[in-house]
FIPA-742815 format. One record per residue (C-alpha): residue number from 1; chain; x, y, z. Coordinates in Angstrom, 2 decimals, always signed. Each point is the difference from the previous one (the first is absolute). Layout:
N
<pt resi="NUM" chain="A" x="X" y="Y" z="Z"/>
...
% end
This chain:
249
<pt resi="1" chain="A" x="-2.13" y="-19.18" z="-5.76"/>
<pt resi="2" chain="A" x="-3.26" y="-2.04" z="+1.10"/>
<pt resi="3" chain="A" x="-2.41" y="+3.01" z="+0.45"/>
<pt resi="4" chain="A" x="-3.21" y="+0.18" z="-2.80"/>
<pt resi="5" chain="A" x="+1.76" y="+2.35" z="-2.90"/>
<pt resi="6" chain="A" x="-2.44" y="+2.44" z="-1.65"/>
<pt resi="7" chain="A" x="-1.30" y="-1.66" z="-3.20"/>
<pt resi="8" chain="A" x="+0.08" y="+1.29" z="-4.02"/>
<pt resi="9" chain="A" x="-3.55" y="+0.75" z="+0.02"/>
<pt resi="10" chain="A" x="-0.18" y="+2.01" z="+3.27"/>
<pt resi="11" chain="A" x="+3.23" y="+1.81" z="-0.63"/>
<pt resi="12" chain="A" x="-2.08" y="+0.90" z="-3.76"/>
<pt resi="13" chain="A" x="-3.22" y="+1.12" z="+2.26"/>
<pt resi="14" chain="A" x="+2.17" y="+1.68" z="+2.52"/>
<pt resi="15" chain="A" x="+1.84" y="+2.65" z="-2.40"/>
<pt resi="16" chain="A" x="-3.33" y="+0.28" z="-2.12"/>
<pt resi="17" chain="A" x="-1.51" y="+1.34" z="+2.78"/>
<pt resi="18" chain="A" x="+2.28" y="+2.77" z="+0.57"/>
<pt resi="19" chain="A" x="-1.68" y="+2.88" z="-1.67"/>
<pt resi="20" chain="A" x="+1.60" y="+0.61" z="-3.86"/>
<pt resi="21" chain="A" x="-0.24" y="+3.82" z="+1.10"/>
<pt resi="22" chain="A" x="+3.01" y="-0.49" z="+2.89"/>
<pt resi="23" chain="A" x="+2.72" y="-0.75" z="-2.45"/>
<pt resi="24" chain="A" x="+2.62" y="+0.03" z="+2.72"/>
<pt resi="25" chain="A" x="-1.40" y="-3.21" z="+1.67"/>
<pt resi="26" chain="A" x="-0.86" y="-1.96" z="-2.75"/>
<pt resi="27" chain="A" x="+3.61" y="+0.32" z="-1.12"/>
<pt resi="28" chain="A" x="+1.56" y="-0.23" z="+4.20"/>
<pt resi="29" chain="A" x="-1.58" y="-3.55" z="-0.13"/>
<pt resi="30" chain="A" x="+1.12" y="-1.16" z="-3.24"/>
<pt resi="31" chain="A" x="+3.08" y="+0.45" z="+0.82"/>
<pt resi="32" chain="A" x="-0.63" y="-2.09" z="+2.72"/>
<pt resi="33" chain="A" x="-1.21" y="-2.43" z="-1.96"/>
<pt resi="34" chain="A" x="+2.12" y="-0.36" z="-2.88"/>
<pt resi="35" chain="A" x="+3.34" y="+1.08" z="+1.90"/>
<pt resi="36" chain="A" x="-0.16" y="-1.32" z="+3.48"/>
<pt resi="37" chain="A" x="+0.88" y="+2.89" z="+1.65"/>
<pt resi="38" chain="A" x="+0.18" y="+0.32" z="+3.92"/>
<pt resi="39" chain="A" x="-2.01" y="+3.09" z="+0.69"/>
<pt resi="40" chain="A" x="+2.48" y="+1.87" z="+0.93"/>
<pt resi="41" chain="A" x="+2.26" y="-0.28" z="-2.98"/>
<pt resi="42" chain="A" x="-3.47" y="+1.27" z="-1.78"/>
<pt resi="43" chain="A" x="+0.10" y="+2.79" z="+1.51"/>
<pt resi="44" chain="A" x="+3.37" y="+0.60" z="-0.31"/>
<pt resi="45" chain="A" x="+0.11" y="-0.21" z="-4.05"/>
<pt resi="46" chain="A" x="+1.25" y="+3.07" z="-1.60"/>
<pt resi="47" chain="A" x="+0.61" y="+1.28" z="-3.63"/>
<pt resi="48" chain="A" x="+1.53" y="+3.14" z="-1.38"/>
<pt resi="49" chain="A" x="-3.26" y="+2.24" z="-0.65"/>
<pt resi="50" chain="A" x="+1.60" y="+1.97" z="-2.25"/>
<pt resi="51" chain="A" x="-1.23" y="-1.60" z="-3.27"/>
<pt resi="52" chain="A" x="-3.26" y="+0.40" z="+0.74"/>
<pt resi="53" chain="A" x="-1.16" y="+2.96" z="-1.57"/>
<pt resi="54" chain="A" x="-3.58" y="+1.42" z="-0.16"/>
<pt resi="55" chain="A" x="+0.62" y="-1.03" z="-3.80"/>
<pt resi="56" chain="A" x="+0.47" y="-3.67" z="+0.97"/>
<pt resi="57" chain="A" x="-2.66" y="-0.25" z="+2.64"/>
<pt resi="58" chain="A" x="-2.51" y="+1.50" z="-1.50"/>
<pt resi="59" chain="A" x="+0.23" y="+1.27" z="-3.79"/>
<pt resi="60" chain="A" x="+1.52" y="-3.67" z="-1.51"/>
<pt resi="61" chain="A" x="-2.68" y="-2.23" z="-1.06"/>
<pt resi="62" chain="A" x="+0.22" y="-3.03" z="+2.44"/>
<pt resi="63" chain="A" x="+2.41" y="-2.14" z="-1.89"/>
<pt resi="64" chain="A" x="+2.47" y="+2.42" z="-0.83"/>
<pt resi="65" chain="A" x="+0.28" y="+1.24" z="+3.53"/>
<pt resi="66" chain="A" x="-0.12" y="-3.67" z="+0.90"/>
<pt resi="67" chain="A" x="+3.22" y="-0.57" z="-2.55"/>
<pt resi="68" chain="A" x="+1.34" y="+3.05" z="+1.04"/>
<pt resi="69" chain="A" x="+0.58" y="-0.99" z="+3.95"/>
<pt resi="70" chain="A" x="+1.49" y="-3.07" z="-1.40"/>
<pt resi="71" chain="A" x="+2.72" y="+2.00" z="-1.63"/>
<pt resi="72" chain="A" x="+0.54" y="+2.32" z="+2.51"/>
<pt resi="73" chain="A" x="-1.35" y="-0.74" z="+3.20"/>
<pt resi="74" chain="A" x="+2.82" y="-0.65" z="+2.56"/>
<pt resi="75" chain="A" x="+0.64" y="-0.60" z="+3.39"/>
<pt resi="76" chain="A" x="-1.74" y="-3.33" z="+2.26"/>
<pt resi="77" chain="A" x="-2.11" y="-0.74" z="-3.10"/>
<pt resi="78" chain="A" x="+2.00" y="+0.00" z="-3.28"/>
<pt resi="79" chain="A" x="-1.13" y="-1.89" z="-3.20"/>
<pt resi="80" chain="A" x="+3.02" y="-2.24" z="-1.32"/>
<pt resi="81" chain="A" x="+0.06" y="-0.25" z="-3.93"/>
<pt resi="82" chain="A" x="+2.21" y="-2.80" z="-0.20"/>
<pt resi="83" chain="A" x="-2.76" y="-2.48" z="+2.39"/>
<pt resi="84" chain="A" x="-2.96" y="+2.39" z="-1.35"/>
<pt resi="85" chain="A" x="-1.25" y="-0.18" z="+3.16"/>
<pt resi="86" chain="A" x="-0.31" y="+2.80" z="+3.15"/>
<pt resi="87" chain="A" x="+2.05" y="-1.04" z="+2.77"/>
<pt resi="88" chain="A" x="+0.17" y="+1.18" z="+3.46"/>
<pt resi="89" chain="A" x="+3.39" y="+1.16" z="+1.94"/>
<pt resi="90" chain="A" x="-1.09" y="-0.76" z="+3.93"/>
<pt resi="91" chain="A" x="+2.83" y="+2.55" z="+1.50"/>
<pt resi="92" chain="A" x="+0.90" y="-0.18" z="+3.75"/>
<pt resi="93" chain="A" x="+0.01" y="+3.78" z="+1.08"/>
<pt resi="94" chain="A" x="+0.40" y="-0.57" z="+3.58"/>
<pt resi="95" chain="A" x="+1.62" y="+2.40" z="+2.21"/>
<pt resi="96" chain="A" x="-0.03" y="+0.46" z="+4.09"/>
<pt resi="97" chain="A" x="-2.85" y="+2.73" z="-0.90"/>
<pt resi="98" chain="A" x="-2.46" y="-2.55" z="-1.93"/>
<pt resi="99" chain="A" x="-2.80" y="-0.34" z="+2.32"/>
<pt resi="100" chain="A" x="-0.76" y="-3.89" z="+0.40"/>
<pt resi="101" chain="A" x="-2.94" y="-0.38" z="-1.92"/>
<pt resi="102" chain="A" x="+1.08" y="+1.43" z="-2.90"/>
<pt resi="103" chain="A" x="+3.72" y="-1.94" z="-0.50"/>
<pt resi="104" chain="A" x="+0.43" y="-2.92" z="-2.37"/>
<pt resi="105" chain="A" x="+0.86" y="-3.62" z="+1.69"/>
<pt resi="106" chain="A" x="+2.41" y="-1.39" z="-2.52"/>
<pt resi="107" chain="A" x="+2.56" y="+1.62" z="-2.51"/>
<pt resi="108" chain="A" x="-0.15" y="+1.38" z="-3.64"/>
<pt resi="109" chain="A" x="-1.42" y="-2.30" z="-2.75"/>
<pt resi="110" chain="A" x="-1.48" y="+0.08" z="-3.19"/>
<pt resi="111" chain="A" x="-3.42" y="-1.52" z="-0.83"/>
<pt resi="112" chain="A" x="-0.85" y="-0.46" z="-3.73"/>
<pt resi="113" chain="A" x="-3.45" y="+0.25" z="-0.50"/>
<pt resi="114" chain="A" x="-1.48" y="-3.78" z="-1.20"/>
<pt resi="115" chain="A" x="-3.82" y="+0.77" z="-0.18"/>
<pt resi="116" chain="A" x="-1.49" y="+2.55" z="-2.78"/>
<pt resi="117" chain="A" x="+2.04" y="+2.96" z="-1.22"/>
<pt resi="118" chain="A" x="-3.14" y="+1.69" z="-1.37"/>
<pt resi="119" chain="A" x="-1.62" y="+0.10" z="+2.98"/>
<pt resi="120" chain="A" x="+2.70" y="+0.95" z="+2.08"/>
<pt resi="121" chain="A" x="+0.58" y="+3.22" z="-2.36"/>
<pt resi="122" chain="A" x="-3.80" y="+0.96" z="+0.24"/>
<pt resi="123" chain="A" x="-0.16" y="+0.15" z="+3.43"/>
<pt resi="124" chain="A" x="+3.60" y="+1.57" z="+0.64"/>
<pt resi="125" chain="A" x="-1.16" y="+2.59" z="-2.20"/>
<pt resi="126" chain="A" x="-3.59" y="+0.38" z="+1.63"/>
<pt resi="127" chain="A" x="+1.78" y="+0.52" z="+3.04"/>
<pt resi="128" chain="A" x="+2.60" y="+2.82" z="-1.06"/>
<pt resi="129" chain="A" x="-2.82" y="+2.29" z="-1.27"/>
<pt resi="130" chain="A" x="-1.96" y="-0.60" z="+3.28"/>
<pt resi="131" chain="A" x="+2.90" y="+0.72" z="+1.97"/>
<pt resi="132" chain="A" x="+1.59" y="+2.96" z="-2.26"/>
<pt resi="133" chain="A" x="-4.11" y="+1.08" z="+1.09"/>
<pt resi="134" chain="A" x="+0.83" y="+0.33" z="+3.77"/>
<pt resi="135" chain="A" x="+4.15" y="+1.41" z="-0.14"/>
<pt resi="136" chain="A" x="-1.28" y="+2.35" z="-2.06"/>
<pt resi="137" chain="A" x="-2.99" y="+1.12" z="+2.06"/>
<pt resi="138" chain="A" x="+1.51" y="-0.68" z="+3.02"/>
<pt resi="139" chain="A" x="+3.58" y="+1.24" z="-0.97"/>
<pt resi="140" chain="A" x="+1.80" y="-2.66" z="+1.27"/>
<pt resi="141" chain="A" x="+3.13" y="-0.67" z="-1.37"/>
<pt resi="142" chain="A" x="+1.71" y="-3.68" z="+0.45"/>
<pt resi="143" chain="A" x="+0.66" y="-3.25" z="-2.43"/>
<pt resi="144" chain="A" x="-2.01" y="-2.58" z="+2.27"/>
<pt resi="145" chain="A" x="-2.02" y="-1.78" z="-3.01"/>
<pt resi="146" chain="A" x="-3.11" y="-0.71" z="+2.70"/>
<pt resi="147" chain="A" x="-1.55" y="+3.00" z="+1.93"/>
<pt resi="148" chain="A" x="-2.54" y="+0.94" z="+2.73"/>
<pt resi="149" chain="A" x="-3.36" y="+1.67" z="-0.93"/>
<pt resi="150" chain="A" x="-1.10" y="-0.57" z="+3.67"/>
<pt resi="151" chain="A" x="-1.65" y="+3.80" z="+1.36"/>
<pt resi="152" chain="A" x="+3.83" y="+0.51" z="+2.40"/>
<pt resi="153" chain="A" x="+2.45" y="-1.32" z="-2.76"/>
<pt resi="154" chain="A" x="-1.47" y="+1.12" z="-3.22"/>
<pt resi="155" chain="A" x="+2.84" y="-1.04" z="-2.46"/>
<pt resi="156" chain="A" x="+2.48" y="-0.84" z="+2.22"/>
<pt resi="157" chain="A" x="+1.75" y="-3.67" z="+0.06"/>
<pt resi="158" chain="A" x="-1.88" y="-2.72" z="+1.26"/>
<pt resi="159" chain="A" x="+1.73" y="-2.63" z="+2.41"/>
<pt resi="160" chain="A" x="-0.53" y="-4.20" z="+1.19"/>
<pt resi="161" chain="A" x="-2.99" y="+0.82" z="+2.51"/>
<pt resi="162" chain="A" x="-1.44" y="+2.16" z="-2.97"/>
<pt resi="163" chain="A" x="+0.11" y="-2.92" z="-2.47"/>
<pt resi="164" chain="A" x="-1.30" y="-2.06" z="+2.67"/>
<pt resi="165" chain="A" x="-2.74" y="+2.43" z="+1.14"/>
<pt resi="166" chain="A" x="-1.14" y="+0.21" z="-3.91"/>
<pt resi="167" chain="A" x="-0.25" y="-3.93" z="-0.22"/>
<pt resi="168" chain="A" x="-2.07" y="-0.34" z="+3.27"/>
<pt resi="169" chain="A" x="-1.90" y="+2.73" z="-1.24"/>
<pt resi="170" chain="A" x="-0.98" y="-1.47" z="-3.19"/>
<pt resi="171" chain="A" x="-0.90" y="-3.55" z="+1.10"/>
<pt resi="172" chain="A" x="-1.56" y="+1.67" z="+3.12"/>
<pt resi="173" chain="A" x="-2.69" y="+1.53" z="-2.67"/>
<pt resi="174" chain="A" x="-0.73" y="-3.48" z="-2.21"/>
<pt resi="175" chain="A" x="-0.15" y="-2.25" z="+3.17"/>
<pt resi="176" chain="A" x="-2.85" y="+2.94" z="+1.03"/>
<pt resi="177" chain="A" x="-1.55" y="+0.45" z="-3.26"/>
<pt resi="178" chain="A" x="-0.04" y="-3.99" z="-0.39"/>
<pt resi="179" chain="A" x="+2.45" y="-0.54" z="-2.12"/>
<pt resi="180" chain="A" x="+2.77" y="-1.67" z="+0.97"/>
<pt resi="181" chain="A" x="+1.81" y="-0.91" z="+3.56"/>
<pt resi="182" chain="A" x="+3.35" y="+0.76" z="-0.43"/>
<pt resi="183" chain="A" x="+0.38" y="+1.61" z="+3.39"/>
<pt resi="184" chain="A" x="+2.17" y="-2.26" z="+1.37"/>
<pt resi="185" chain="A" x="+3.02" y="+0.29" z="-2.78"/>
<pt resi="186" chain="A" x="+2.47" y="+2.93" z="-0.25"/>
<pt resi="187" chain="A" x="+2.16" y="+1.74" z="-3.16"/>
<pt resi="188" chain="A" x="+2.86" y="-3.07" z="+1.25"/>
<pt resi="189" chain="A" x="-2.53" y="-2.09" z="-1.59"/>
<pt resi="190" chain="A" x="+0.77" y="+1.36" z="-2.97"/>
<pt resi="191" chain="A" x="+3.35" y="-1.01" z="+0.10"/>
<pt resi="192" chain="A" x="-0.86" y="-3.53" z="+1.41"/>
<pt resi="193" chain="A" x="-2.41" y="+0.08" z="-3.43"/>
<pt resi="194" chain="A" x="+2.63" y="+0.86" z="-2.05"/>
<pt resi="195" chain="A" x="+2.66" y="-2.78" z="+0.78"/>
<pt resi="196" chain="A" x="-2.90" y="-2.42" z="-0.16"/>
<pt resi="197" chain="A" x="-1.10" y="+1.00" z="-3.19"/>
<pt resi="198" chain="A" x="+3.96" y="+0.06" z="-1.85"/>
<pt resi="199" chain="A" x="+0.46" y="-3.36" z="+1.70"/>
<pt resi="200" chain="A" x="-3.63" y="-2.12" z="-0.43"/>
<pt resi="201" chain="A" x="-1.04" y="+1.76" z="-3.02"/>
<pt resi="202" chain="A" x="+2.34" y="+1.81" z="-1.87"/>
<pt resi="203" chain="A" x="+2.98" y="-2.92" z="+0.57"/>
<pt resi="204" chain="A" x="+2.86" y="+2.54" z="+1.07"/>
<pt resi="205" chain="A" x="+2.78" y="-1.64" z="+1.03"/>
<pt resi="206" chain="A" x="+0.45" y="+0.26" z="+4.03"/>
<pt resi="207" chain="A" x="+3.38" y="+2.61" z="-0.46"/>
<pt resi="208" chain="A" x="-1.67" y="+2.65" z="-1.93"/>
<pt resi="209" chain="A" x="-2.68" y="-0.15" z="+2.17"/>
<pt resi="210" chain="A" x="+2.08" y="+0.31" z="+3.00"/>
<pt resi="211" chain="A" x="+2.22" y="+3.16" z="-1.71"/>
<pt resi="212" chain="A" x="-2.86" y="+1.89" z="-0.57"/>
<pt resi="213" chain="A" x="-1.18" y="-0.86" z="+3.56"/>
<pt resi="214" chain="A" x="+2.76" y="+1.43" z="+1.20"/>
<pt resi="215" chain="A" x="+0.50" y="-2.88" z="+2.00"/>
<pt resi="216" chain="A" x="+3.66" y="-0.76" z="+1.14"/>
<pt resi="217" chain="A" x="+0.21" y="-3.56" z="-1.01"/>
<pt resi="218" chain="A" x="-1.97" y="-2.24" z="-1.87"/>
<pt resi="219" chain="A" x="-0.77" y="-2.11" z="+3.12"/>
<pt resi="220" chain="A" x="-1.89" y="+2.77" z="+1.79"/>
<pt resi="221" chain="A" x="-2.21" y="-0.17" z="-3.60"/>
<pt resi="222" chain="A" x="-0.34" y="-3.78" z="-0.16"/>
<pt resi="223" chain="A" x="-0.68" y="-0.42" z="+3.91"/>
<pt resi="224" chain="A" x="-2.29" y="+3.18" z="-0.24"/>
<pt resi="225" chain="A" x="-2.07" y="-1.56" z="-2.84"/>
<pt resi="226" chain="A" x="+0.62" y="-3.96" z="+0.22"/>
<pt resi="227" chain="A" x="-3.53" y="-0.09" z="+0.32"/>
<pt resi="228" chain="A" x="-1.02" y="+1.04" z="-3.52"/>
<pt resi="229" chain="A" x="+2.83" y="-0.89" z="-1.99"/>
<pt resi="230" chain="A" x="-1.00" y="-2.75" z="-2.36"/>
<pt resi="231" chain="A" x="+1.20" y="-3.68" z="+1.46"/>
<pt resi="232" chain="A" x="-2.13" y="-2.85" z="-2.24"/>
<pt resi="233" chain="A" x="+0.80" y="-2.47" z="+2.94"/>
<pt resi="234" chain="A" x="-1.45" y="+2.65" z="+2.27"/>
<pt resi="235" chain="A" x="-2.44" y="-1.57" z="+2.57"/>
<pt resi="236" chain="A" x="-3.88" y="+0.68" z="-1.21"/>
<pt resi="237" chain="A" x="-1.16" y="+2.02" z="+2.57"/>
<pt resi="238" chain="A" x="+3.05" y="+2.61" z="-0.99"/>
<pt resi="239" chain="A" x="-0.52" y="-0.37" z="-3.45"/>
<pt resi="240" chain="A" x="-3.96" y="+0.79" z="+0.39"/>
<pt resi="241" chain="A" x="+0.87" y="+2.77" z="+1.90"/>
<pt resi="242" chain="A" x="+2.34" y="+1.69" z="-2.19"/>
<pt resi="243" chain="A" x="-2.94" y="-0.55" z="-2.54"/>
<pt resi="244" chain="A" x="-2.40" y="+1.46" z="+1.84"/>
<pt resi="245" chain="A" x="+1.94" y="+2.90" z="-0.08"/>
<pt resi="246" chain="A" x="+0.35" y="+0.15" z="-3.22"/>
<pt resi="247" chain="A" x="-3.52" y="-1.27" z="-1.42"/>
<pt resi="248" chain="A" x="-0.59" y="+2.99" z="-2.32"/>
<pt resi="249" chain="A" x="+2.84" y="-1.08" z="-2.19"/>
% end
């Protein structure tokens, strides 16, 4: 990977430009950023919604509801007490009937959240509250986390093209408002951001990053991100490029 990667400053600007009332999109793009999922994997995330009662979502105060989710939420996103972290379980549910744009590319894997647990909890709770409003209003019944707000698909699950469309709409709006030009990127850029941030900034082992990305072999990860691996003997132009990529750190 030698192409330019979105910087932390650009990432923060992009996320800050999402309307705070658009809680599903806020959580969706946060998930892409902190879990490194492919668009189809994010769209396929499911939970057991039986614990999402009106008392939990609307009557409990925010902190209490968040703690309740940590204790009771089950599914592809769960809080694991033993490590004190949210964990994303990427499950391959592909069948012959699964549309191509909804299929997971790799098998099952677990991704521990190595970023802020509190921020993730807050965004998750807000996303589930907004989801519940749409599900009740349009009488939808399914366990997918992310739902459509398009007039023709209100309350239905989203798919991979939906994630791309959401990103393009936000990026084009920012560009038209002279905020920032991120139109050359795509949702997959968030996956590259996740990998390079973990390798270059958080200094995570490449074997861990490989597992979390779902690569079948560590050499795939090494080959893809060799341009961004720490190397004190790397040519100066590569070092400068890495420095520029994370110049805000």
